[in-house]
Backbone as a chain_set.jsonl record, in Angstrom:
{"seq": "SRGDRVGVPKTQVQLCIVHLVRGSLRFVAWKERKVVARDLRAIYRAPSLEAAETALETFSERWDERFPVISRKWRANWVNLTPFFDYAPEIRKVMYTANAIEALNAQLTKVTRKRGAFPTPEAVRKVLYLAIDRASQRWTRPVQDWTGALNHLSIVFEGRVPV", "coords": {"N": [[70.588, 5.638, -17.581], [67.836, 7.458, -16.094], [68.275, 7.703, -13.358], [71.085, 7.521, -13.141], [71.796, 9.966, -14.225], [71.108, 11.753, -12.243], [72.789, 11.124, -10.211], [72.284, 8.741, -8.889], [73.171, 5.741, -9.132], [72.33, 2.607, -10.787], [69.619, 2.857, -10.692], [66.279, 2.174, -11.527], [63.791, 3.345, -13.616], [60.383, 3.471, -13.255], [57.241, 4.051, -14.365], [54.188, 4.941, -12.717], [51.706, 2.606, -12.757], [49.1, 2.752, -11.848], [48.534, 5.495, -11.885], [48.72, 5.979, -14.632], [46.618, 4.408, -15.615], [44.429, 5.674, -14.34], [44.715, 8.217, -15.48], [44.181, 7.538, -18.112], [41.544, 6.696, -18.005], [40.204, 9.032, -17.631], [39.29, 10.005, -20.025], [37.137, 8.534, -20.688], [33.689, 7.733, -20.808], [31.574, 7.387, -17.928], [29.895, 5.071, -17.894], [31.258, 3.283, -19.485], [33.654, 2.781, -18.347], [34.313, 0.485, -16.815], [34.626, -1.593, -18.695], [36.657, -0.595, -20.374], [38.685, -0.306, -18.465], [39.054, -2.974, -17.798], [40.133, -3.933, -20.202], [42.503, -2.479, -20.252], [43.7, -3.551, -18.024], [44.394, -6.04, -18.976], [46.699, -5.439, -20.283], [48.686, -4.502, -18.343], [48.69, -6.667, -16.626], [49.664, -8.701, -18.074], [51.511, -11.7, -18.804], [54.064, -11.423, -19.863], [56.397, -9.188, -21.56], [56.023, -9.31, -24.325], [53.439, -10.348, -24.478], [52.112, -8.241, -23.307], [52.52, -6.197, -25.172], [51.026, -7.259, -27.27], [48.517, -7.225, -26.067], [48.199, -4.455, -25.805], [48.062, -3.769, -28.476], [45.703, -5.103, -29.184], [43.948, -3.686, -27.55], [44.165, -1.176, -28.781], [43.096, -1.702, -31.334], [40.449, -2.188, -30.635], [39.575, 0.163, -29.249], [40.67, 2.56, -30.318], [39.292, 4.055, -32.234], [37.359, 5.428, -30.803], [38.663, 6.366, -28.47], [41.415, 7.438, -29.028], [43.535, 8.702, -27.793], [44.234, 7.275, -25.522], [45.668, 4.808, -26.09], [47.755, 6.079, -27.378], [48.927, 7.494, -25.271], [49.857, 5.374, -23.697], [51.698, 4.192, -25.449], [53.495, 6.3, -25.8], [54.648, 6.375, -23.305], [55.732, 3.932, -23.045], [58.456, 2.944, -22.855], [59.152, 3.643, -20.249], [57.372, 2.157, -18.884], [57.82, -0.493, -19.358], [60.005, -1.648, -17.811], [58.817, -2.831, -15.698], [58.025, -5.372, -16.536], [60.295, -6.874, -16.295], [60.386, -8.028, -13.918], [59.37, -10.589, -11.555], [56.048, -12.012, -11.42], [55.022, -11.747, -8.791], [56.321, -9.498, -7.729], [55.484, -7.569, -9.538], [52.728, -7.424, -9.012], [52.686, -6.349, -6.433], [53.697, -3.863, -7.111], [51.658, -2.669, -8.705], [49.497, -2.639, -7.035], [50.035, -1.547, -4.559], [49.233, 1.124, -2.729], [50.185, 2.577, -0.651], [52.219, 4.499, -0.494], [51.168, 6.552, -2.076], [48.869, 7.148, -0.59], [50.052, 8.078, 1.783], [51.388, 10.325, 0.815], [49.188, 11.876, 0.059], [48.096, 12.409, 2.586], [50.165, 13.938, 3.758], [50.203, 16.138, 2.041], [47.679, 17.113, 2.562], [47.82, 17.96, 5.308], [49.737, 19.949, 5.145], [48.706, 21.837, 3.375], [46.437, 22.645, 4.661], [47.248, 24.345, 6.706], [48.496, 26.454, 5.443], [50.706, 28.635, 5.833], [53.872, 28.304, 7.491], [55.572, 29.079, 10.492], [58.272, 28.41, 10.966], [60.921, 26.243, 9.695], [61.141, 24.112, 11.424], [58.57, 23.859, 12.461], [57.204, 22.888, 10.267], [58.425, 20.392, 10.01], [57.6, 19.162, 12.394], [54.805, 19.015, 12.047], [54.676, 17.331, 9.79], [55.918, 15.058, 10.851], [54.054, 14.3, 12.836], [51.849, 13.777, 11.187], [52.803, 11.594, 9.683], [53.176, 9.767, 11.733], [50.527, 9.434, 12.598], [49.368, 8.386, 10.243], [50.852, 6.013, 9.97], [49.841, 4.42, 11.978], [47.619, 3.325, 10.911], [48.502, 1.438, 9.186], [47.99, -1.533, 8.953], [47.174, -3.619, 7.416], [48.695, -6.284, 5.799], [50.803, -6.433, 2.89], [49.626, -8.194, 0.137], [50.907, -11.384, -0.501], [53.497, -10.631, 0.21], [55.786, -11.935, 1.148], [56.628, -13.642, -0.964], [57.144, -11.666, -2.906], [59.171, -10.199, -1.641], [61.167, -12.125, -1.546], [61.774, -12.419, -4.317], [62.585, -9.772, -4.817], [64.898, -9.616, -3.258], [66.541, -11.281, -4.702], [66.693, -10.072, -7.262], [67.677, -7.527, -6.615], [70.131, -8.003, -5.313], [71.991, -7.651, -2.384], [71.112, -5.096, -2.072], [68.636, -5.044, -0.942], [67.579, -5.295, 2.239], [67.292, -8.263, 4.081]], "CA": [[69.235, 5.776, -17.068], [67.526, 8.723, -15.433], [68.884, 7.68, -12.054], [72.488, 7.837, -13.324], [71.927, 11.387, -14.496], [70.959, 12.534, -11.01], [73.723, 10.651, -9.219], [71.809, 7.536, -8.169], [73.391, 4.627, -10.071], [71.527, 1.367, -10.698], [68.203, 3.183, -10.517], [65.392, 1.833, -12.631], [62.624, 4.225, -13.625], [59.145, 2.777, -13.573], [56.088, 4.926, -14.186], [53.122, 4.374, -11.92], [50.65, 2.004, -13.562], [47.814, 3.236, -11.341], [48.337, 6.837, -12.405], [48.482, 5.904, -16.089], [45.25, 3.896, -15.802], [43.54, 6.771, -13.962], [44.789, 9.235, -16.525], [43.54, 7.012, -19.305], [40.08, 6.599, -17.803], [39.619, 10.384, -17.671], [38.741, 10.259, -21.351], [36.094, 7.533, -20.922], [32.407, 7.965, -20.113], [31.428, 6.571, -16.727], [29.248, 3.789, -18.153], [32.164, 2.413, -20.231], [34.941, 2.686, -17.647], [34.6, -0.893, -16.39], [35.086, -2.367, -19.85], [37.959, -0.066, -20.784], [39.637, -0.668, -17.408], [39.337, -4.42, -17.96], [41.037, -4.119, -21.352], [43.802, -1.945, -19.827], [44.225, -4.52, -17.07], [45.012, -7.103, -19.76], [48.052, -4.965, -20.651], [49.667, -4.527, -17.244], [48.728, -7.984, -15.968], [50.146, -9.683, -19.034], [52.617, -12.488, -18.226], [55.373, -11.061, -20.446], [56.398, -7.953, -22.338], [55.424, -9.601, -25.62], [51.994, -10.461, -24.278], [51.627, -6.873, -23.019], [52.512, -5.513, -26.447], [49.878, -7.824, -27.998], [47.319, -6.697, -25.387], [48.094, -3.053, -26.187], [47.586, -3.745, -29.871], [44.279, -5.505, -29.122], [43.247, -2.516, -26.983], [44.135, -0.142, -29.824], [42.131, -2.106, -32.357], [39.087, -2.088, -30.109], [39.177, 1.437, -28.714], [41.273, 3.765, -30.916], [38.329, 4.874, -32.961], [36.65, 6.308, -29.836], [39.573, 6.95, -27.497], [42.766, 7.257, -29.548], [44.538, 9.283, -26.88], [44.644, 6.311, -24.494], [46.78, 3.961, -26.562], [48.848, 6.999, -27.659], [49.594, 7.756, -23.986], [50.581, 4.176, -23.281], [52.82, 4.023, -26.351], [54.472, 7.372, -25.508], [55.288, 6.076, -22.021], [56.051, 2.49, -23.045], [59.812, 2.698, -22.397], [59.207, 3.754, -18.789], [56.448, 1.181, -18.303], [58.244, -1.853, -19.605], [60.851, -2.294, -16.815], [57.871, -3.574, -14.875], [57.941, -6.758, -16.996], [61.557, -7.583, -15.977], [60.219, -8.597, -12.559], [58.472, -11.74, -11.359], [54.64, -11.588, -11.222], [54.789, -11.359, -7.392], [56.79, -8.133, -7.563], [54.619, -6.711, -10.348], [51.454, -7.208, -8.332], [52.93, -5.397, -5.365], [53.902, -2.541, -7.686], [50.464, -2.024, -9.2], [48.413, -2.617, -6.058], [50.424, -0.886, -3.326], [48.965, 2.569, -2.737], [50.585, 3.128, 0.652], [52.983, 5.753, -0.718], [50.247, 7.568, -2.569], [48.003, 7.54, 0.554], [50.865, 8.895, 2.695], [51.606, 11.607, 0.147], [47.936, 12.636, 0.163], [47.988, 12.892, 3.963], [51.153, 14.998, 3.954], [49.708, 17.303, 1.293], [46.482, 17.618, 3.264], [48.173, 18.697, 6.53], [50.51, 21.16, 4.843], [47.823, 22.81, 2.718], [45.473, 23.123, 5.642], [47.841, 25.407, 7.524], [48.9, 27.577, 4.591], [52.084, 29.057, 6.057], [54.489, 27.839, 8.711], [56.513, 30.101, 10.975], [59.673, 27.961, 10.876], [61.072, 24.896, 9.119], [60.905, 23.139, 12.494], [57.116, 23.688, 12.546], [56.819, 21.961, 9.146], [58.903, 19.024, 10.354], [56.744, 18.622, 13.44], [53.493, 18.674, 11.461], [54.883, 16.162, 8.939], [56.181, 13.928, 11.757], [52.783, 13.855, 13.434], [51.024, 13.185, 10.127], [53.351, 10.266, 9.37], [52.888, 8.928, 12.909], [49.084, 9.124, 12.551], [49.153, 7.521, 9.095], [51.474, 4.708, 10.185], [48.998, 3.658, 12.889], [46.612, 2.66, 10.08], [49.158, 0.476, 8.326], [47.833, -2.816, 9.617], [46.972, -4.687, 6.398], [49.948, -6.653, 5.118], [50.755, -6.486, 1.418], [49.325, -9.581, -0.282], [52.053, -12.186, -0.968], [54.727, -9.869, 0.396], [56.917, -12.871, 1.315], [57.071, -14.021, -2.316], [57.702, -10.47, -3.563], [60.446, -9.884, -0.969], [62.118, -13.133, -2.008], [62.201, -12.034, -5.679], [63.316, -8.489, -4.729], [66.229, -9.878, -2.708], [67.323, -11.883, -5.796], [66.911, -9.078, -8.312], [68.461, -6.408, -6.064], [71.018, -8.644, -4.37], [72.858, -6.734, -1.63], [70.501, -3.784, -1.925], [67.374, -5.207, -0.211], [67.889, -6.006, 3.471], [66.386, -9.365, 4.434]], "C": [[69.077, 7.128, -16.364], [68.188, 8.801, -14.059], [70.386, 7.991, -12.096], [72.697, 9.303, -13.52], [71.824, 12.245, -13.237], [71.83, 11.984, -9.86], [73.268, 9.462, -8.393], [71.981, 6.344, -9.141], [72.511, 3.42, -9.776], [70.052, 1.632, -10.47], [67.433, 2.752, -11.742], [64.15, 2.696, -12.52], [61.42, 3.42, -14.062], [57.982, 3.744, -13.308], [54.995, 4.194, -13.406], [51.978, 3.873, -12.811], [49.291, 2.587, -13.145], [47.534, 4.637, -11.91], [48.046, 6.857, -13.912], [47.076, 5.393, -16.367], [44.232, 5.0, -15.466], [43.522, 7.86, -15.021], [44.104, 8.807, -17.812], [42.017, 7.04, -19.174], [39.431, 7.989, -17.756], [38.9, 10.676, -18.964], [37.506, 9.372, -21.635], [34.841, 7.857, -20.138], [32.248, 6.959, -18.978], [30.89, 5.174, -17.031], [30.175, 2.813, -18.885], [33.477, 2.176, -19.478], [35.299, 1.239, -17.253], [35.21, -1.705, -17.521], [36.476, -1.913, -20.289], [39.017, -0.436, -19.754], [40.008, -2.142, -17.5], [40.332, -4.656, -19.093], [42.452, -3.553, -21.034], [44.497, -2.925, -18.863], [44.908, -5.66, -17.823], [46.46, -6.71, -20.178], [49.012, -5.135, -19.484], [49.685, -5.813, -16.449], [49.224, -9.084, -16.907], [51.364, -10.433, -18.457], [53.996, -12.12, -18.746], [55.247, -9.749, -21.203], [55.744, -8.162, -23.704], [53.9, -9.681, -25.523], [51.38, -9.096, -24.006], [51.524, -6.074, -24.3], [51.288, -5.985, -27.29], [48.579, -7.281, -27.386], [47.118, -5.234, -25.71], [47.581, -2.906, -27.614], [46.11, -4.098, -29.938], [43.442, -4.367, -28.571], [43.089, -1.446, -28.04], [43.096, -0.469, -30.897], [40.688, -1.918, -31.899], [38.686, -0.667, -29.797], [39.711, 2.686, -29.421], [40.301, 4.635, -31.66], [37.623, 5.878, -32.024], [37.571, 7.041, -28.866], [41.028, 6.814, -27.943], [43.875, 7.739, -28.629], [45.038, 8.272, -25.852], [45.836, 5.459, -24.961], [48.0, 4.844, -26.941], [49.653, 7.29, -26.389], [50.421, 6.551, -23.564], [51.806, 3.961, -24.149], [53.907, 5.06, -26.072], [55.247, 7.094, -24.245], [55.842, 4.659, -21.942], [57.44, 2.192, -22.483], [59.902, 2.742, -20.873], [58.172, 2.883, -18.093], [57.002, -0.222, -18.371], [59.248, -2.428, -18.61], [60.046, -3.177, -15.84], [57.88, -5.069, -15.242], [59.254, -7.533, -16.796], [61.435, -8.311, -14.651], [59.275, -9.796, -12.578], [57.05, -11.209, -11.103], [54.358, -11.138, -9.778], [55.218, -9.906, -7.161], [55.848, -7.189, -8.317], [53.292, -6.411, -9.636], [51.598, -6.256, -7.189], [53.054, -3.999, -5.94], [52.594, -1.89, -8.138], [49.302, -2.075, -8.215], [48.754, -1.84, -4.791], [50.186, 0.633, -3.466], [49.368, 3.247, -1.452], [51.339, 4.47, 0.482], [52.086, 6.864, -1.164], [49.331, 8.068, -1.435], [48.807, 8.424, 1.523], [51.085, 10.28, 2.093], [50.354, 12.478, 0.228], [47.762, 13.198, 1.573], [48.935, 14.049, 4.231], [50.714, 16.283, 3.226], [48.563, 17.937, 2.024], [46.9, 18.454, 4.487], [48.965, 19.951, 6.221], [49.651, 22.238, 4.166], [46.865, 23.459, 3.711], [45.988, 24.347, 6.394], [48.294, 26.608, 6.716], [50.369, 27.924, 4.769], [52.589, 28.52, 7.409], [55.505, 28.86, 9.187], [57.978, 29.714, 10.865], [59.746, 26.616, 10.189], [60.825, 23.8, 10.173], [59.401, 22.86, 12.659], [56.647, 22.737, 11.455], [57.211, 20.552, 9.512], [58.015, 18.409, 11.424], [55.383, 18.18, 12.915], [53.618, 17.42, 10.597], [55.134, 14.915, 9.797], [54.879, 13.38, 12.328], [51.874, 13.223, 12.4], [51.487, 11.773, 9.763], [53.045, 9.302, 10.516], [51.422, 8.508, 12.885], [48.77, 8.153, 11.409], [49.698, 6.122, 9.354], [50.663, 3.842, 11.139], [47.929, 2.885, 12.111], [47.221, 1.609, 9.166], [49.154, -0.902, 8.978], [47.665, -3.956, 8.615], [48.305, -5.023, 5.75], [49.746, -6.654, 3.586], [50.58, -7.954, 1.028], [50.545, -10.214, -0.919], [53.348, -11.416, -0.868], [55.958, -10.775, 0.519], [57.491, -13.265, -0.04], [57.723, -12.851, -3.036], [59.053, -10.132, -2.953], [61.525, -10.868, -1.39], [62.657, -12.762, -3.382], [62.988, -10.725, -5.655], [64.743, -8.723, -4.235], [67.125, -10.566, -3.767], [67.695, -10.844, -6.83], [67.85, -7.968, -7.855], [69.403, -6.96, -4.983], [71.957, -7.619, -3.707], [72.259, -5.366, -1.42], [69.191, -3.838, -1.131], [67.721, -5.962, 1.083], [66.814, -7.071, 3.783], [66.71, -9.893, 5.798]], "O": [[70.05, 7.829, -16.086], [68.617, 9.879, -13.648], [70.906, 8.647, -11.194], [73.685, 9.853, -13.032], [72.389, 13.337, -13.176], [71.632, 12.333, -8.697], [73.807, 9.205, -7.317], [71.056, 5.991, -9.873], [72.018, 3.244, -8.662], [69.31, 0.724, -10.094], [67.887, 2.944, -12.87], [63.528, 2.771, -11.46], [61.434, 2.77, -15.108], [57.772, 4.192, -12.18], [54.907, 2.967, -13.447], [51.362, 4.657, -13.533], [48.445, 2.877, -13.991], [46.423, 4.918, -12.361], [47.234, 7.647, -14.392], [46.407, 5.897, -17.269], [43.288, 5.228, -16.222], [42.466, 8.36, -15.408], [43.516, 9.629, -18.514], [41.304, 7.369, -20.122], [38.207, 8.091, -17.835], [37.994, 11.508, -18.999], [36.911, 9.464, -22.709], [34.904, 8.212, -18.961], [32.727, 5.828, -19.059], [31.384, 4.192, -16.476], [29.896, 1.614, -18.9], [34.327, 1.425, -19.958], [36.457, 0.833, -17.351], [36.194, -2.418, -17.325], [37.358, -2.733, -20.543], [40.124, -0.834, -20.118], [41.167, -2.504, -17.296], [41.251, -5.465, -18.971], [43.458, -4.091, -21.495], [45.716, -3.093, -18.895], [45.909, -6.194, -17.344], [47.31, -7.574, -20.392], [50.028, -5.82, -19.603], [50.609, -6.034, -15.666], [49.198, -10.263, -16.556], [52.151, -9.854, -17.708], [55.0, -12.472, -18.127], [54.145, -9.261, -21.454], [55.005, -7.303, -24.184], [53.176, -9.154, -26.368], [50.256, -8.823, -24.427], [50.55, -5.349, -24.503], [50.621, -5.175, -27.932], [47.653, -6.921, -28.112], [45.979, -4.797, -25.875], [46.771, -2.029, -27.913], [45.35, -3.462, -30.668], [42.346, -4.105, -29.067], [42.012, -0.868, -28.189], [42.318, 0.392, -31.308], [39.819, -1.538, -32.684], [37.54, -0.3, -30.057], [39.234, 3.785, -29.138], [40.478, 5.853, -31.71], [37.336, 7.012, -32.406], [37.308, 8.182, -28.484], [41.802, 6.126, -27.278], [45.004, 7.249, -28.68], [46.158, 8.403, -25.359], [46.873, 5.406, -24.3], [49.141, 4.397, -26.833], [50.883, 7.329, -26.413], [51.561, 6.699, -23.123], [52.859, 3.583, -23.636], [55.096, 4.742, -26.103], [56.391, 7.529, -24.115], [56.357, 4.237, -20.906], [57.582, 1.258, -21.694], [60.644, 1.965, -20.273], [58.095, 2.864, -16.864], [56.683, -1.057, -17.524], [59.353, -3.654, -18.554], [60.562, -4.13, -15.256], [57.758, -5.926, -14.367], [59.315, -8.725, -17.097], [62.293, -9.123, -14.303], [58.488, -9.975, -13.508], [56.88, -10.086, -10.626], [53.54, -10.243, -9.564], [54.528, -9.166, -6.459], [55.462, -6.141, -7.799], [52.805, -5.281, -9.662], [50.721, -5.42, -6.976], [52.573, -3.04, -5.336], [52.427, -0.681, -7.976], [48.215, -1.594, -8.534], [47.855, -1.504, -4.021], [50.867, 1.314, -4.233], [48.946, 4.371, -1.183], [51.113, 5.427, 1.222], [52.21, 7.996, -0.697], [49.055, 9.264, -1.336], [48.282, 9.417, 2.027], [50.979, 11.289, 2.791], [50.452, 13.686, 0.443], [47.327, 14.338, 1.736], [48.55, 15.033, 4.862], [50.851, 17.382, 3.762], [48.473, 19.162, 2.105], [46.378, 19.552, 4.678], [48.876, 20.929, 6.963], [49.872, 23.43, 4.381], [46.534, 24.64, 3.614], [45.229, 25.275, 6.677], [48.46, 27.691, 7.278], [51.195, 27.547, 3.938], [51.809, 28.314, 8.338], [56.224, 29.445, 8.377], [58.837, 30.577, 10.691], [58.74, 25.912, 10.102], [60.361, 22.707, 9.849], [59.014, 21.733, 12.967], [55.794, 21.881, 11.692], [56.426, 19.618, 9.347], [57.711, 17.219, 11.348], [54.872, 17.122, 13.28], [52.76, 16.54, 10.661], [54.616, 13.839, 9.497], [54.628, 12.175, 12.31], [51.195, 12.239, 12.692], [50.671, 10.874, 9.562], [52.692, 8.146, 10.28], [51.111, 7.342, 13.128], [47.997, 7.211, 11.586], [49.055, 5.139, 8.987], [50.796, 2.619, 11.102], [47.395, 1.895, 12.611], [46.488, 0.948, 8.431], [50.172, -1.371, 9.486], [47.971, -5.109, 8.917], [48.974, -4.142, 5.21], [48.637, -6.855, 3.091], [51.287, -8.834, 1.52], [51.155, -9.615, -1.804], [54.207, -11.52, -1.743], [57.041, -10.425, 0.05], [58.705, -13.224, -0.238], [58.743, -13.023, -3.704], [59.991, -9.808, -3.682], [62.679, -10.48, -1.572], [63.869, -12.787, -3.595], [63.96, -10.58, -6.396], [65.686, -8.104, -4.729], [68.347, -10.431, -3.713], [68.853, -10.737, -7.233], [68.712, -7.522, -8.612], [69.454, -6.434, -3.871], [72.621, -6.834, -4.384], [72.812, -4.551, -0.682], [68.689, -2.802, -0.694], [68.111, -7.128, 1.034], [65.613, -6.802, 3.751], [66.057, -10.823, 6.272]]}, "num_chains": 1, "name": "protein.A"}
């Protein structure tokens, strides 16, 4: 796996579903986005890998004439999307709905771009620390069904997930 090549054994690579959906919708006119998004949702919310493959085929049959690049993108990335289906539905839902990391990354990018240049590495660390501190104060909403997801994560990654 990709993780083994960079010295992190037992790593599983999973592409971000949210980014793939957003990237797919870039090709769709605004008035059709809801319908196309609904059909894409049928793929990543499918109960199994086989059902997801069927949903992708159904999507292709319906939309390839107008948006062939979308199903091509999903097929090209399929190998790095399918590990997602090895997990229980509770874990999958956490994976495709949790945007906390993305939101934090956006905050860190915002504070570093705003200043342009930093006089020392210590200055960068301080700014990032304060940004993380400020962002963490807004982390009040619990992840939906986190208890169920954590239970499944502790089984799948036995000894690697502290409980």
